[in-house]
BAKEMI-169575 format. One record per residue (C-alpha): residue number from 1; z, x, y. Coordinates in steps of 0.1 Angstrom, whole numbers. Layout:
BEGIN
REC   n    up  east north
REC NUM     Z     X     Y
...
REM end
This chain:
BEGIN
REC   n    up  east north
REC   1  1438  1490  1223
REC   2  1426  1499  1187
REC   3  1450  1468  1172
REC   4  1427  1446  1193
REC   5  1396  1455  1177
REC   6  1381  1441  1140
REC   7  1356  1455  1119
REC   8  1328  1435  1101
REC   9  1316  1455  1070
REC  10  1288  1438  1050
REC  11  1285  1451  1017
REC  12  1265  1448   988
REC  13  1267  1469   954
REC  14  1286  1495   976
REC  15  1314  1503   950
REC  16  1303  1540   949
REC  17  1309  1548   986
REC  18  1330  1518  1004
REC  19  1362  1532   996
REC  20  1356  1563  1014
REC  21  1340  1542  1044
REC  22  1371  1521  1045
REC  23  1397  1549  1045
REC  24  1378  1564  1076
REC  25  1377  1530  1094
REC  26  1413  1527  1089
REC  27  1420  1557  1107
REC  28  1412  1539  1139
REC  29  1416  1501  1130
REC  30  1442  1486  1110
REC  31  1431  1476  1074
REC  32  1443  1439  1083
REC  33  1417  1441  1109
REC  34  1387  1448  1089
REC  35  1366  1421  1073
REC  36  1342  1430  1044
REC  37  1321  1404  1033
REC  38  1309  1412   997
REC  39  1273  1398   996
REC  40  1271  1390   960
REC  41  1278  1425   945
REC  42  1276  1429   907
REC  43  1298  1461   908
REC  44  1336  1464   921
REC  45  1328  1463   957
REC  46  1350  1432   963
REC  47  1380  1449   944
REC  48  1379  1482   960
REC  49  1379  1467   994
REC  50  1408  1443   986
REC  51  1429  1475   972
REC  52  1422  1490  1006
REC  53  1440  1463  1022
REC  54  1411  1446  1040
REC  55  1403  1410  1042
REC  56  1375  1404  1017
REC  57  1351  1374  1016
REC  58  1329  1368   986
REC  59  1294  1355   984
REC  60  1284  1344   946
REC  61  1252  1355   954
REC  62  1232  1380   977
REC  63  1222  1361  1009
REC  64  1215  1391  1032
REC  65  1231  1410  1058
REC  66  1228  1383  1085
REC  67  1244  1357  1062
REC  68  1273  1380  1056
REC  69  1280  1383  1096
REC  70  1277  1351  1099
REC  71  1301  1347  1072
REC  72  1327  1369  1088
REC  73  1326  1354  1125
REC  74  1348  1323  1118
REC  75  1376  1344  1103
REC  76  1380  1362  1139
REC  77  1398  1331  1148
REC  78  1426  1339  1125
REC  79  1432  1376  1141
REC  80  1450  1368  1173
REC  81  1442  1391  1203
REC  82  1410  1404  1189
REC  83  1388  1415  1219
REC  84  1359  1436  1203
REC  85  1342  1436  1169
REC  86  1327  1467  1155
REC  87  1299  1462  1131
REC  88  1291  1489  1107
REC  89  1275  1491  1071
REC  90  1294  1500  1040
REC  91  1269  1526  1028
REC  92  1281  1554  1047
REC  93  1249  1558  1072
REC  94  1275  1546  1101
REC  95  1300  1573  1104
REC  96  1334  1555  1110
REC  97  1347  1586  1129
REC  98  1326  1575  1159
REC  99  1345  1541  1164
REC 100  1367  1556  1192
REC 101  1336  1563  1213
REC 102  1324  1527  1211
REC 103  1360  1518  1216
REC 104  1363  1539  1247
REC 105  1329  1525  1262
REC 106  1341  1492  1257
REC 107  1376  1497  1275
REC 108  1356  1505  1305
REC 109  1349  1467  1309
REC 110  1312  1475  1316
REC 111  1295  1461  1287
REC 112  1301  1432  1262
REC 113  1275  1446  1235
REC 114  1276  1485  1227
REC 115  1247  1493  1206
REC 116  1244  1528  1186
REC 117  1213  1550  1196
REC 118  1201  1574  1168
REC 119  1166  1580  1185
REC 120  1184  1611  1208
REC 121  1188  1630  1175
REC 122  1166  1619  1148
REC 123  1173  1646  1123
REC 124  1166  1630  1090
REC 125  1152  1599  1098
REC 126  1122  1591  1080
REC 127  1090  1592  1101
REC 128  1082  1557  1093
REC 129  1116  1544  1105
REC 130  1111  1564  1137
REC 131  1078  1543  1144
REC 132  1092  1510  1135
REC 133  1123  1516  1155
REC 134  1105  1525  1186
REC 135  1080  1495  1181
REC 136  1108  1471  1177
REC 137  1131  1483  1203
REC 138  1102  1480  1231
REC 139  1095  1443  1218
REC 140  1130  1437  1220
REC 141  1133  1457  1254
REC 142  1106  1435  1265
REC 143  1119  1401  1253
REC 144  1151  1409  1269
REC 145  1143  1427  1302
REC 146  1167  1454  1293
REC 147  1159  1488  1279
REC 148  1173  1489  1243
REC 149  1164  1524  1228
REC 150  1175  1515  1191
REC 151  1174  1477  1186
REC 152  1175  1480  1148
REC 153  1206  1499  1148
REC 154  1232  1478  1131
REC 155  1260  1501  1144
REC 156  1276  1483  1176
REC 157  1307  1469  1191
REC 158  1304  1431  1205
REC 159  1329  1414  1226
REC 160  1345  1389  1203
REC 161  1344  1360  1227
REC 162  1305  1367  1230
REC 163  1300  1369  1193
REC 164  1319  1337  1182
REC 165  1297  1316  1210
REC 166  1265  1329  1198
REC 167  1245  1305  1177
REC 168  1232  1328  1150
REC 169  1209  1316  1124
REC 170  1190  1344  1108
REC 171  1201  1358  1073
REC 172  1188  1393  1069
REC 173  1185  1426  1089
REC 174  1167  1406  1119
REC 175  1201  1393  1127
REC 176  1202  1429  1147
REC 177  1176  1418  1172
REC 178  1189  1383  1173
REC 179  1223  1392  1184
REC 180  1207  1415  1211
REC 181  1183  1389  1224
REC 182  1209  1357  1226
REC 183  1234  1381  1240
REC 184  1210  1391  1268
REC 185  1203  1350  1271
REC 186  1241  1349  1277
REC 187  1238  1372  1306
REC 188  1258  1399  1286
REC 189  1260  1433  1297
REC 190  1244  1457  1268
REC 191  1246  1493  1270
REC 192  1240  1523  1242
REC 193  1258  1552  1231
REC 194  1243  1581  1210
REC 195  1254  1581  1176
REC 196  1242  1603  1143
REC 197  1219  1597  1120
REC 198  1231  1599  1083
REC 199  1206  1594  1055
REC 200  1219  1604  1020
REC 201  1212  1594   983
REC 202  1220  1557   990
REC 203  1194  1529   982
REC 204  1184  1512  1011
REC 205  1181  1474  1010
REC 206  1155  1473  1039
REC 207  1120  1459  1026
REC 208  1095  1470  1055
REC 209  1069  1443  1051
REC 210  1094  1415  1044
REC 211  1114  1427  1072
REC 212  1085  1434  1097
REC 213  1074  1397  1091
REC 214  1108  1384  1097
REC 215  1111  1402  1129
REC 216  1078  1390  1142
REC 217  1090  1356  1132
REC 218  1122  1360  1151
REC 219  1106  1371  1183
REC 220  1082  1340  1182
REC 221  1110  1319  1177
REC 222  1128  1333  1204
REC 223  1103  1320  1231
REC 224  1114  1286  1224
REC 225  1153  1294  1229
REM end
């Protein structure tokens, strides 16, 4: 069912590694089903993605991962027959070779949202991220009434019909938690599968204090949804 799967890849100044990421994605998902959102890059991210055959949408200025995902969602309607949407980063921290595992789980029909779980194998993950992930995952689990072991993992597969009806509003990394909370409110079935933790020389766009404050604000706002 890989021809019924699309990939959304937010990208910011990812020219150094995005070609390799897209080539690996294309082993499983047709190039014409890959949506790359160049989020205001000042390098050749958009050009490399376009030459790979992917659909490329460009933000003139950097708006954030959440804004990039929200920009991509309306394009799903132009891809007939799409049932599932894989979300993964352009910097290589998510291994595209694990896409078949998400699709296999999705094909069983038991989940509408499948989230990668790095917490079973944390080798290479900085201690501060382990702590932050455990804390935020505990809060999201409490908020949703479901056990979410790695809520901040952006590597996931979402049923397309579910994603299209979620009213997403956030623009940065809190989009990962927003999707989970709103999917659970929509009575979606959520599961997790183990994925590898990959940390290389890439520069993270995460700003711990700012993103922590945005997460807290999101959780407070979610009480009124």
